[in-house]
N, C-alpha and C positions, 0 to 999 in steps of 0.2 A: 560367660554369661551370654549368652546372646538373647536378646531381648530389645521390642522396639524401643527409642527410649522417649521418654514423657516430653510432653509440651512445657518449655521450662515456666510457663503461665498456669501449669496448673499445682495449686497450691492443697496439702494432703495435713489433716491434722488426725493423730490417734488419741484417745479420751482413754483415761485410767483413773477410778478413784480408788483402787484396790491396790495394786502392783504398784511394787519398786520400781522407780523410774528406769533404773535400767535391767530391766527385765531380760530374759535371753530371749524367749520369743519374740516380745514387741519389740524393742530397741533392738540387739544386738541381732536379731534375723528380719525381721520386717521392715522396721523405719531404716535400717542399714543397705537393705535390699533394694527400696525404692529410692534413697539417695540416690545409688548407685548407675541409677538407669534415671536420673535427671528430674524426679521428681524433688520439689521443695517439701520437705517435712518438719512438722512441729509436734511435739508431743507434750499432752497436759497430762499433769500427776503428780501426787503429794510428793513433797521434798521439803526438808525444812530447811537447806541451805541456799534455796530461790532458784533462779532461772540460770542457765550456762547452755552452753552451745558446744558440742562434744557429735564428733564424725560427721559433722555435716548438718546433724540433727538439731534442733532449737527447742532445746527443755523448758516448758512453761509452767513455773512449779505453783502450787498451792498446798495453803496450810493442811500438815499431817493432821487428820483427825487425831483426838485425844481418846477418842470410845467411838463404839460402834452407833449409836444414837448421833453422833456426829458426825460421823462420815454419812452417815443415809441423810442427814437434813442440809446442814451448812456446808460441807462438802461438796453435794452433788451442787447446790447452788452456784459453790463458784466454779466448778468444773465448766460447768451451762454456761456462766458468764463470759470467763477466760474464752469457751468454742466461740463465741458469738463474735467477740472481740476480732478472732484471727481473719475471720468471714475470708474460709476456705471453701476449695469447690468439692471436696470429698472428704468428709468423717468419718472415721472407723474407731468404732468403740469398742470396749475389752468387757465387761461386768454387765451383767444380768441388770443391776441397779439402775445401768444407766440405758435401760431402754425408753424410758418415758422422754430421756433428752433426745434420743436417736430419733424417734418419733415426730418431735417437737423440731429439731434441725431438717425433719423431711418435708414437714408442711412449710418452714421458712424457703422451700426449693433445693434444699442441698442435696446432695450425693450421698446415700449414707449405708456402712458394711457396718454387720454387727458381726463381731469374731466370738466365735463360742469353742471356749479353750475347754469346756468340762459337760459332761451332763450335769446341770445344777441343780436337777429337782432330783438326781441320785445323791447328791451330797447332802443332802438335809437329813438323813439318817444318822449321820455321824454329829452334829452339829447338836453340842450341850445345851446351848444357851435356848433353844428352844425344846419347848416341853414336850415330851415323849407323843400323848396324844394329838398334840398337834402338827407333827412331824408330817403325817402322811396328808391331810388337808393343805398345808405348806408346800408341797410337793406337787399336787397336784394343780394349784392354784400356780404356782410359778410354770409348771406345764404351759396350762392353757395360757397365761399371760405372753410367755414364751413365743407359743404359735401364732398368735393373736397380731402381735406387735409386729413378726417377723414379715408379714406381708405387707406392712410398707416399706421396709427397708429394701434396695437396688441390690444389695447382696448379702447373703450370709456365708462367711468360711467357717470351714468346720475341722476339725483337727482330726479327730477317726473317721473312718464309714461309717461307725455306729451313727456317730451325731448328725453325719448329713444326711441318714435315711429321714429323719425325722424332719426336715424341711424340705420346700417346693424345690425339684428339683432343676427348673429352669432358671433358679434365683440361688441355688448353692454350690460352693466349688469347695473342694478339699485341699487344704493346706495342711501336711502332716507335719508333727515339730521333732522333724530329726535335727541332726547336728549339721554343723558344717565341716566337711571332711577333713581339713587341714588342723581345726583349732583346737582339739585336745589328743592329737596322736603324737605320738613322743617319738622323737627320731635322736635325742640326744641323751634320754634319760637312762639309767641303770636298767644293765639286761635282766629279763625277768627273773631269771634263775636266782639272781644273786640279791633280790630286794628283800626287805624285813617284813615277817609273816603280818602284813597291815591289811584289813578289811575295811573299804569305805562305803558310806553311805552320804551321797549328796542331793539335796532338798529339803524342803519345809520337812518338820519332823514332828510327827502327831504319833498319839496312839492307834489309832488306827492305819498308820503306815509300819507300824512292826515294830516301834520302838523299843518295847518290854520282848517282846523277842530276840532283838536283836542281840540286845543286851544280855537275857541269858544264855543264846546260842554262844556268844564268844567266852561267857563265863566257863559252860561244858565245855566246850573245845580247848579252854586254857589247862584243863586239867592233863591233858594228854599232848601237850606241847605247846611252846610260846605264839601266843596273836594279841591283835590289838585289834579294837575298831574305832576309827576316826571316823564322824559326824560333822558333818559340812550344811549350814543353811539355818533356816528362821524356825524356832522352838514356837508353833503351835501353843494356845491356849490348853492350860491342860496336861502337857507333855512334860515340863520341869519336874513335877514329881516325880514320874518315873525316870527321869534323865538322871537326877539326883538323887535318886532312892542308894538303899544302903547294899551292899553287895558286889559294887561295879571293879571296886578292888583296882582301882587304875589301870583297869584294862581299856575303857572308854573313853575317848578325847572328845571332848565338844571343840568344834572349830568355830562357832560361827557362822552367819554369811560371808563368802569369799568372791572374791573377782575373780573374773573368766581364768586371768593368768593363773591364779592361784588353785581354780578347780583344775586346771590343767597340769601344774605343779603338782598336786596330791596324786593326782590319777595316776600320775609319771613315777610315782615310789611305791604302788600300792601292789598285792598280788590276787586282790579278789575284788568285784563291786557288788553290793549284795541289794535287793528291792525288794522286799518281800510284804505288800501293801495287803491290809486286810480282805476277805474276799465280800465286800461290800458291790452294792448295784453299779456304783458307779467307778469303782478301782478293777474290779473285772473284765468291764469294756475298756477299759482305756489301756493307751499306748504309752507308759511312761519313758519320760524323756530320759534319765536318768538309765534308763536299760540301754538304750540306744549311744548315750555319750559314753558309758563303761564300755560298750563295744569299741565305737571311736576310738577310743585310748586303748585296745587290745588288752582289756581284761576280760577274764572268764566272769560268768555272773553265776551268783546263787538268786532265782524269781519264784516270786508265786507262783505256782503250778496253775494257771489259768488258762482256758482254751485258747486265746488269741494269743498270750505270751507262747502258750507250749509251740504253734506256729511258726514263730519265729526262732525260739533258743534250740528246738527240736532239728528243723529244717538246716540252721546254721551251722548248729553243732559249737554252741559257744557258751556252752554252760552247763548246769545241773538248775532243777525243779523241785519245789520244797511245800509242803503244806506250808503256808506263810502262818497257824497257828500253833504250829509244833518247835520249839525251841531244840528238841532235841535231833528231830529229821533235821535243821538248820544246821545243826553244830556240826551231824554227821556230813552234812555236802562241803562246810567249812573246811573241817578237818582232810575230807580226802583231795582237795584242791592243794591245800598248802601240802599235805605229804607226797604230791603227784606231779611237782612244778612242768616236767616237761609236757606232761598229757594238758596242762594248765595251762602251758603258755600256747600251747596251739589251737585248742578253743578259743583263747584271747587273737590270736592270729587269723582265726577264722572270722570270728565275728566283726573285728576292723576290717577284712576283705567285705564281707556285707555292708557293712557302711559306705565304703569307697564304691560300691557297684552299684547299688539300692536305697538304702537307710539315709540318704544324705539331703541336706537345706539345699543345697544347688539345686535338685528335680524339685524340691519343692517352691523353690523361688520363682522359677519357670510358672509355675498355677499362678502365684501371687502376682506377680507381672501381670500374666494375661488379663485377671480378673481386673485391675487398675484399668488396661488399656482399653478393655470393653465399654467399660464408664465412660471415658474419653469419647470413645469412636461413637457410642451409643450403637454398636454392634448388636445384631438379633441374639437371642442366646441358641439361636442354633448354631451359629458361626463361632458359639464362642469355643473354649479350649477347657478340656477336663468338666465338663458341666456331670454332676454325678448321677448318676443313673438311681432311679425305684427301687433295683435291686440288691 
């Protein structure tokens, strides 16, 4: 990685009240990248096991909340108190509920980065704990708050061009959530054509992420040939009833959250990666990390037929697109890939090449480092790298 090294005196603190401490984007990509070029990095996050140091990153743990109310009160207070104790030069926060904390840190003279992982207002449609009648007003209120408070922060880091376009271009930088090129690719795993008929889904699990449709599609496909679905990730509230519902007949295996090496090992023995998120406003415009992770591992994909996703899958030729609400169409795609191993393997190779050449973290890391170097050197925005255009 070619980048100017940070001043060794520059202390950076990442803040989250929601994410797992070893979150792929926050810990394994952003924090590790910053450490690699000389930044002194601390991560404040909920963790019952307490403080630790890993890969040169100091983890300051706050007690995990027992419920949402506690997370929005006690956890926020403890995150802010821990942030003040660190007395860092740059604070980089990852959750919209931390926006007031970002403002308070800015008023104390700190440099502040807001990392926008999702179109948060767009996610409220799927929040069952918010009454339906209040979801629209809540989304509007969140959007107004986000745009208003963002004016005070030094930089906005956006995960997709669509999200970046919402914010001031002079402050906004694009850092997409693509995989490391070497993390998930299998060089010693079983040859593709010899693998078991295993379909994998890696990521958080919820109804809107296609849990029920995946399960039904596998049941349909199993009537014609052997097939199994392995799901690895965290069960969101409301998903468990569907997951453990009748009819799965041993075709679906839930592995729980996995470490990154365990994810790599799972992908190395699979035949297909699946990502059939529902057509909500947030998902339609997203760039699902799992899609690019499957590609990186050399797996053909079955993915929702959304415009942005189609641009990737069709242009690369790395899989099949389906109506995510139609289990029969998903089953047909799975059957085709499993019954055409040579064509499926070639799709996987095409996806892997695309990650090596274009959709990789190594390229995005340069933008992250450039953003931090801007704040260190106080360069004018006109001299910065990858400022996001308004178009």
